[in-house]
C-alpha positions in Angstrom: 97.5 71.5 91.7 101.0 71.3 90.4 101.5 70.1 86.9 103.5 67.0 86.3 104.8 65.4 83.2 106.3 61.9 83.4 108.0 59.8 80.9 107.0 56.2 80.3 109.0 55.9 77.1 110.4 52.6 75.9 113.9 54.1 75.9 115.2 56.2 78.7 115.1 60.0 78.1 118.4 61.2 76.6 121.0 62.2 79.1 122.4 65.6 79.3 125.2 64.6 76.9 124.8 65.1 73.2 123.4 62.3 71.2 125.5 63.4 68.2 128.7 65.4 67.7 131.3 66.2 65.1 128.6 67.3 62.6 130.2 68.1 59.2 128.1 69.2 56.3 128.9 69.5 52.6 126.6 70.1 49.6 126.2 66.4 49.2 126.4 64.8 52.6 126.2 65.2 56.4 128.6 63.2 58.6 128.3 62.9 62.4 129.2 60.8 65.4 126.6 58.9 67.4 128.0 58.1 70.8 126.4 54.9 71.8 124.2 52.0 70.5 121.4 53.3 72.8 121.7 56.8 71.3 121.7 55.3 67.7 118.6 53.2 68.5 116.8 56.3 70.0 117.6 58.3 66.9 116.9 55.7 64.2 113.7 54.3 65.6 112.0 57.7 65.7 111.7 57.8 69.5 113.4 61.1 69.3 110.3 62.7 67.9 108.1 61.3 70.7 110.6 62.6 73.2 110.7 66.0 71.5 106.9 66.4 71.7 106.9 65.3 75.3 109.8 67.7 76.1 108.1 70.7 74.5 104.8 69.9 76.3 106.4 69.5 79.6 108.1 72.9 79.3 104.8 74.6 78.7 104.1 75.5 82.3 100.4 75.1 83.4 99.3 73.9 80.0 98.9 70.2 80.9 97.9 68.7 84.2 99.8 65.5 83.3 101.7 64.3 80.2 103.9 61.4 79.1 105.5 59.8 76.1 105.5 56.1 75.1 102.3 55.5 77.1 101.2 51.9 76.9 97.5 51.4 76.0 96.2 48.9 78.6 93.6 47.6 76.2 96.3 46.0 74.2 96.0 48.3 71.2 99.6 49.5 71.2 101.4 52.6 72.4 100.3 56.2 72.5 103.4 58.2 71.5 102.4 61.3 73.5 99.4 62.0 75.8 98.6 65.2 77.7 95.7 65.8 80.0 94.2 69.2 80.7 91.0 70.0 82.5 89.6 66.5 82.0 90.3 66.6 78.3 93.2 64.9 76.4 95.6 65.5 73.6 97.2 62.5 72.0 99.9 62.4 69.3 101.2 59.8 66.9 104.8 60.6 66.0 106.1 59.3 62.7 109.6 59.6 61.2 109.1 57.5 58.0 109.6 59.0 54.5 105.8 59.3 53.9 102.6 59.3 55.9 100.1 56.4 55.6 96.3 56.8 55.7 96.1 53.9 58.1 98.0 56.0 60.7 95.2 58.6 60.7 92.6 55.8 61.0 94.4 54.3 64.0 94.8 57.6 65.7 91.2 58.5 65.2 90.1 55.2 66.6 92.2 55.8 69.8 90.7 59.3 70.0 87.2 57.9 70.0 88.1 55.2 72.5 89.7 57.7 74.9 86.8 60.1 74.8 84.8 60.9 71.7 84.7 64.7 71.5 87.0 65.2 74.5 90.2 64.1 72.9 92.3 66.0 70.3 94.7 64.2 68.0 98.0 65.2 66.4 99.8 63.4 63.7 103.4 64.7 64.1 105.7 63.8 61.3 109.3 64.6 60.2 108.0 64.6 56.5 108.5 68.0 54.8 105.5 69.8 53.3 107.1 69.8 49.9 106.3 66.2 49.4 103.9 65.5 46.4 101.4 63.7 48.7 100.9 66.5 51.1 97.4 67.3 49.8 96.4 63.7 50.6 97.9 64.0 54.1 96.0 67.2 54.7 92.8 65.7 53.4 93.1 62.6 55.6 93.8 64.8 58.6 90.7 67.0 57.9 88.4 64.0 57.4 89.3 62.8 60.9 89.8 66.2 62.6 93.4 65.5 63.3 96.0 68.2 63.5 98.8 67.5 61.0 102.2 68.7 62.2 104.9 68.4 59.6 108.7 69.0 59.6 108.5 72.7 59.0 105.9 73.0 61.8 108.1 71.5 64.6 109.6 74.8 65.7 106.0 76.1 66.2 105.0 73.1 68.3 104.6 75.1 71.6 102.2 77.4 69.9 100.4 74.5 68.2 99.9 72.8 71.5 98.6 76.0 73.1 96.2 76.5 70.2 94.8 73.0 70.6 94.4 73.2 74.4 92.8 76.6 74.3 90.6 75.8 71.3 91.3 79.3 69.9 90.7 79.2 66.1 92.4 82.6 65.7 95.6 81.7 67.5 98.9 81.3 65.7 100.0 79.5 63.6 97.0 80.3 61.3 97.7 77.4 58.9 97.1 74.8 61.7 93.4 74.0 62.2 91.8 73.8 65.6 88.9 71.4 66.0 86.1 72.0 68.5 85.8 69.7 71.5 82.8 69.2 73.7 
């Protein structure tokens, strides 16, 4: 069976053109040019993170049977930022670009995991929040309590390995600091 990943995002996937250009950095600021209102909305609403997770997952040949981003929940409980299906099991992710992570986000994701297949669905909280935030111990605790994998800003470059670890269920796989919770 050929693997397929499809986008159901609220915004169209970015085109081949760059979303930003003319990036100039100093010690105190970063300046850049955003090319269109659509690109600005894509970047500022956080949809870029959903698309990034989807893009990484879709490039991992034979890992997911199907995957998508911005998937509408037909039961009316909102959107699933990323969903990937493999061997009858599922990985879902909630992607957040706010300055801090809220406990209610873990609760909502855990609820969706249970609805979609208690014990057959793995959850990721993917955030652009850096690990140096003072509340990171709380974030990690909330994730452990609900068996949700917490992916923070520094972990984003390792997302391919994190997804592989979750799908294979290999506790010993890299990255070691990312937990892997058993599924049925």
